C-alpha positions as CSV (number, residue, x, y, z in Angstrom):
1,X,0.0,0.0,0.0
2,X,1.5,3.4,-0.9
3,X,2.6,5.8,1.8
4,X,1.9,9.6,1.8
5,X,5.3,11.2,2.0
6,X,4.1,14.2,3.9
7,X,2.1,12.4,6.7
8,X,3.8,9.0,6.7
9,X,0.4,7.3,6.7
10,X,-0.8,4.6,4.4
11,X,-2.9,5.8,1.5
12,X,-6.2,3.9,0.9
13,X,-6.2,1.7,-2.2
14,X,-7.2,3.6,-5.4
15,X,-5.8,6.9,-4.1
16,X,-2.3,8.4,-4.7
17,X,-0.3,11.1,-3.0
18,X,1.1,11.9,-6.4
19,X,-2.1,12.4,-8.3
20,X,-1.9,16.2,-8.3
21,X,1.7,16.0,-9.5
22,X,0.8,13.7,-12.4
23,X,-2.1,16.0,-13.3
24,X,0.1,19.1,-13.2
25,X,2.7,17.3,-15.3
26,X,0.1,16.5,-17.8
27,X,-0.9,20.2,-18.1
28,X,2.8,21.3,-18.5
29,X,3.4,18.6,-21.1
30,X,0.3,19.7,-23.1
31,X,1.5,23.4,-23.2
32,X,5.0,22.4,-24.1
33,X,3.9,20.0,-26.8
34,X,1.6,22.7,-28.3
35,X,4.4,25.3,-28.3
36,X,7.0,22.8,-29.8
37,X,4.6,21.7,-32.6
38,X,3.8,25.4,-33.5
39,X,7.5,26.2,-33.6
40,X,8.3,23.2,-35.8
41,X,5.6,24.3,-38.3
42,X,7.2,27.7,-38.5
43,X,10.6,26.4,-39.3
44,X,11.6,26.3,-43.0
45,X,13.8,23.3,-42.4
46,X,13.0,21.1,-39.4
47,X,16.0,20.7,-37.0
48,X,16.9,17.8,-34.9
49,X,16.4,19.9,-31.8
50,X,12.8,20.9,-32.6
51,X,12.0,17.2,-33.5
52,X,13.4,16.2,-30.1
53,X,11.3,18.8,-28.3
54,X,8.1,17.6,-30.1
55,X,8.9,13.9,-29.4
56,X,9.7,14.4,-25.7
57,X,6.6,16.6,-25.0
58,X,4.4,14.2,-27.0
59,X,5.6,11.2,-25.2
60,X,5.2,12.9,-21.9
61,X,1.7,14.1,-22.9
62,X,0.6,10.6,-23.7
63,X,2.3,9.0,-20.7
64,X,1.0,11.5,-18.1
65,X,-2.4,11.5,-19.7
66,X,-2.7,7.7,-19.4
67,X,-1.4,7.6,-15.8
68,X,-3.7,10.4,-14.8
69,X,-6.7,8.6,-16.3
70,X,-5.7,5.3,-14.6
71,X,-5.7,7.1,-11.3
72,X,-9.5,7.7,-11.7
73,X,-10.3,4.1,-12.6
74,X,-10.4,0.8,-10.7
75,X,-7.1,-0.1,-12.4
76,X,-5.2,2.5,-10.4
77,X,-3.6,-0.2,-8.3
78,X,-1.6,-1.3,-11.3
79,X,0.2,2.0,-11.3
80,X,0.2,3.6,-7.9
81,X,3.3,2.7,-5.9
82,X,4.4,0.1,-8.4
83,X,7.7,-0.4,-10.2
84,X,6.0,0.7,-13.3
85,X,5.3,4.1,-11.8
86,X,8.9,4.4,-10.6
87,X,10.3,3.5,-14.0
88,X,8.1,6.0,-15.7
89,X,9.1,8.8,-13.4
90,X,12.8,8.1,-14.0
91,X,12.4,8.0,-17.8
92,X,10.4,11.2,-17.8
93,X,13.0,13.0,-15.6
94,X,15.8,11.9,-18.0
95,X,13.8,13.0,-21.0
96,X,13.0,16.4,-19.6
97,X,16.5,17.1,-18.4
98,X,17.6,16.6,-22.0
99,X,14.7,18.7,-23.3
100,X,15.5,21.6,-21.0
101,X,19.2,21.6,-21.9
102,X,18.2,21.8,-25.6
103,X,15.3,24.3,-25.3
104,X,17.0,26.7,-23.0
105,X,20.3,26.6,-25.0
106,X,20.7,29.8,-26.9
107,X,22.6,28.1,-29.7
108,X,19.5,26.1,-30.7
109,X,17.4,29.2,-31.0
110,X,14.2,27.3,-29.9
111,X,13.2,29.4,-26.9
112,X,16.1,31.7,-26.4
113,X,17.5,34.1,-28.9
114,X,21.0,33.2,-30.1
115,X,22.1,36.9,-29.9
116,X,24.4,38.3,-27.2
117,X,21.3,39.4,-25.1
118,X,19.9,35.8,-25.0
119,X,16.4,37.1,-24.8
120,X,13.5,34.6,-24.4
121,X,11.6,34.4,-27.7
122,X,9.2,31.6,-26.9
123,X,8.0,32.1,-23.3
124,X,5.6,29.1,-23.2
125,X,8.2,26.7,-24.5
126,X,10.9,28.1,-22.2
127,X,9.0,28.4,-18.9
128,X,6.8,25.3,-19.2
129,X,9.7,23.1,-20.2
130,X,11.4,24.1,-17.0
131,X,8.2,23.6,-15.1
132,X,7.9,20.1,-16.6
133,X,11.5,19.3,-15.6
134,X,10.9,20.4,-12.0
135,X,7.7,18.4,-11.8
136,X,9.4,15.3,-13.1
137,X,12.1,15.6,-10.3
138,X,9.3,16.1,-7.7
139,X,7.6,13.0,-9.0
140,X,10.8,10.9,-8.6
141,X,11.4,12.3,-5.1
142,X,7.7,11.7,-4.1
143,X,7.9,8.1,-5.4
144,X,11.1,7.3,-3.5
145,X,9.7,8.9,-0.3
146,X,6.3,7.1,-0.6
147,X,7.5,3.6,-1.7
148,X,10.8,3.3,0.2
149,X,10.0,5.4,3.2
150,X,12.7,8.0,2.6
151,X,12.5,10.9,5.0
152,X,10.0,8.9,7.2
153,X,12.1,6.5,9.1
154,X,14.2,7.8,11.9
155,X,17.5,6.4,10.6
156,X,17.3,8.6,7.5
157,X,16.1,11.8,9.1
158,X,19.6,13.1,10.1
159,X,21.0,12.5,6.6
160,X,17.9,14.1,5.0
161,X,18.3,17.4,6.9
162,X,18.6,20.1,4.2
163,X,19.1,17.5,1.5
164,X,16.5,19.1,-0.7
165,X,18.1,22.5,-0.4
166,X,21.6,21.1,-1.2
167,X,20.2,19.2,-4.2
168,X,18.4,22.4,-5.4
169,X,21.7,24.4,-5.0
170,X,23.5,21.7,-7.0
171,X,21.0,21.9,-9.8
172,X,21.2,25.7,-9.9
173,X,25.0,25.8,-9.9
174,X,25.0,23.4,-12.8
175,X,22.7,25.7,-14.8
176,X,24.9,28.7,-13.9
177,X,28.0,26.7,-15.2
178,X,26.3,25.6,-18.4
179,X,24.7,29.0,-19.2
180,X,28.0,30.8,-18.6
181,X,29.9,28.3,-20.8
182,X,27.3,28.7,-23.5
183,X,27.6,32.5,-23.4
184,X,31.4,32.3,-23.5
185,X,31.2,30.1,-26.6
186,X,28.7,32.2,-28.5
187,X,29.8,35.8,-27.4
188,X,33.5,35.6,-26.6
189,X,34.8,33.8,-29.6
190,X,36.2,36.7,-31.6
191,X,38.5,39.7,-31.0
192,X,35.6,42.1,-31.0
193,X,34.2,40.7,-27.7
194,X,34.3,43.0,-24.6
195,X,37.2,41.7,-22.4
196,X,35.4,42.7,-19.2
197,X,32.2,40.9,-20.3
198,X,34.2,37.8,-21.1
199,X,36.1,37.9,-17.7
200,X,32.7,38.0,-15.9
201,X,31.5,35.1,-18.0
202,X,34.6,33.1,-17.1
203,X,33.9,33.9,-13.4
204,X,30.4,32.5,-13.9
205,X,31.9,29.2,-15.1
206,X,34.3,29.1,-12.2
207,X,31.4,29.9,-9.8
208,X,29.3,27.1,-11.3
209,X,32.1,24.5,-11.2
210,X,33.0,25.3,-7.5
211,X,29.3,25.4,-6.4
212,X,28.5,22.1,-8.3
213,X,31.5,20.3,-6.8
214,X,30.9,21.5,-3.2
215,X,27.2,20.8,-3.3
216,X,27.8,17.4,-4.8
217,X,30.2,16.5,-2.0
218,X,27.6,17.4,0.7
219,X,24.8,15.5,-1.1
220,X,27.0,12.5,-1.4
221,X,28.0,12.6,2.3
222,X,24.3,12.8,3.3
223,X,23.3,10.0,1.0
224,X,26.2,7.6,1.6
225,X,27.0,8.1,5.3
226,X,25.1,8.3,8.6
227,X,26.9,11.5,9.6
228,X,25.4,14.9,9.2
229,X,28.5,17.2,9.1
230,X,26.8,20.4,10.4
231,X,30.1,22.2,10.9
232,X,31.2,21.3,7.3
233,X,27.8,22.3,6.0
234,X,28.0,25.7,7.9
235,X,31.4,26.5,6.5
236,X,30.5,25.5,2.9
237,X,27.1,27.3,2.9
238,X,28.7,30.5,4.3
239,X,31.4,30.3,1.6
240,X,28.9,29.6,-1.2
241,X,26.6,32.3,0.0
242,X,29.4,34.8,-0.2
243,X,30.6,33.5,-3.5
244,X,27.1,33.6,-5.0
245,X,26.7,37.1,-3.7
246,X,29.6,38.2,-5.7
247,X,28.2,36.1,-8.6
248,X,24.9,38.0,-8.5
249,X,26.7,41.3,-8.4
250,X,29.1,40.5,-11.3
251,X,26.8,38.4,-13.5
252,X,23.5,40.2,-13.3
253,X,24.8,43.8,-13.4
254,X,24.3,45.7,-16.7
255,X,27.9,44.8,-17.8
256,X,27.5,41.2,-16.9
257,X,26.5,38.2,-19.1
258,X,23.4,37.6,-17.0
259,X,21.9,41.1,-17.2
260,X,19.3,39.9,-19.8
261,X,16.4,37.8,-18.5
262,X,17.4,34.2,-19.0
263,X,18.9,31.1,-17.5
264,X,21.9,32.8,-16.1
265,X,19.9,35.6,-14.5
266,X,17.4,33.4,-12.8
267,X,19.7,30.7,-11.6
268,X,22.4,33.1,-10.3
269,X,19.8,34.6,-8.0
270,X,18.3,31.1,-7.2
271,X,21.8,29.9,-6.3
272,X,22.4,32.8,-3.9
273,X,18.9,32.3,-2.4
274,X,19.5,28.5,-1.8
275,X,22.9,29.2,-0.2
276,X,21.3,31.9,2.0
277,X,18.5,29.5,3.1
278,X,21.0,26.8,3.9
279,X,23.0,29.2,6.0
280,X,19.9,30.4,7.8
281,X,18.8,26.7,8.4
282,X,22.1,25.8,9.9
283,X,22.2,28.8,12.1
284,X,18.7,28.0,13.3
285,X,19.7,24.4,14.1
286,X,22.7,25.7,16.0
287,X,20.6,28.1,18.0
288,X,18.1,25.3,18.9
289,X,20.9,23.0,19.9
290,X,22.4,25.7,22.1
291,X,19.1,26.4,23.8
292,X,18.5,22.7,24.4
293,X,21.9,22.3,26.1
294,X,21.3,25.4,28.2
295,X,17.8,24.1,29.3
296,X,19.3,20.7,30.2
297,X,22.0,22.2,32.4
298,X,19.4,24.5,34.1
299,X,17.2,21.5,34.8
300,X,20.1,19.7,36.4
301,X,21.0,22.7,38.7
302,X,17.4,23.5,39.6
303,X,16.4,19.9,40.2
304,X,14.3,19.0,43.3
305,X,16.5,18.4,46.4
306,X,15.2,15.3,48.3
307,X,14.2,16.2,51.9
308,X,13.9,13.8,54.8
309,X,10.8,14.3,56.9
310,X,11.3,14.0,60.6
311,X,8.3,13.2,62.6
312,X,7.4,14.8,65.9
313,X,8.7,12.9,68.9
314,X,11.2,10.9,67.0
315,X,14.7,10.8,68.3
316,X,17.3,12.9,66.5
């Protein structure tokens, strides 16, 4: 019987804690497919990138539509919490990670202009492909939590602390690295390029690489060991918060490669926000631990002192 990942309670047969996610994914796939098909019709010569966008969104549209429909029928038990659902969520996540990397890449020209400004030229395809990718990841996480009890059993709770934030920071830093590398390749390849602009772009690549490696180390420690290195987390989150603060200042300023609205702009800010939330979470945990230790020591000092009652007339 499937388990609700939020409450930890068993879900009655025929119901799924992921129904709304599947329904939302179906809506995102529909919008992405419509935009990709319209774009393909406008092209004079169909490219491999547009064909992939149409194929992936169409496959996701059909798959999510069928799974959503099965949730409403007596055959839902053949999908909910089964290996089939897990396989489908992983396949869709892989498909959409590839789709986002193609759609959001300025060199393909599908949703982002290939000029130096990297302006978004197809908002529906750009935003809803990202929305579909995020939903696919949420489906995988929800499936693992519900079927395998991840984040429910006590032995995993220490490792799972802030795991979602670290994973989010890892994803954001990877996008910063990829977007900066793409801008460097398209805008800094000739002698006419602005040296200051290219230096900031290279800084974005360095920032993305460092953030990706450090976040990956923490995620690996949390997943593979029983130890939650709070001190290590605190130091790394403080360093990444400071580093991403400089990243926001240098990359999203008018002279930076992320000044135009696009992947680099959004994910530079999201990287800083994730690192700041990590730092705030660790500080809050430290404060709670300090308060708990103080209360424990006060309880020991102010504990009841046993008194011996001496009755009247008894010999002393």
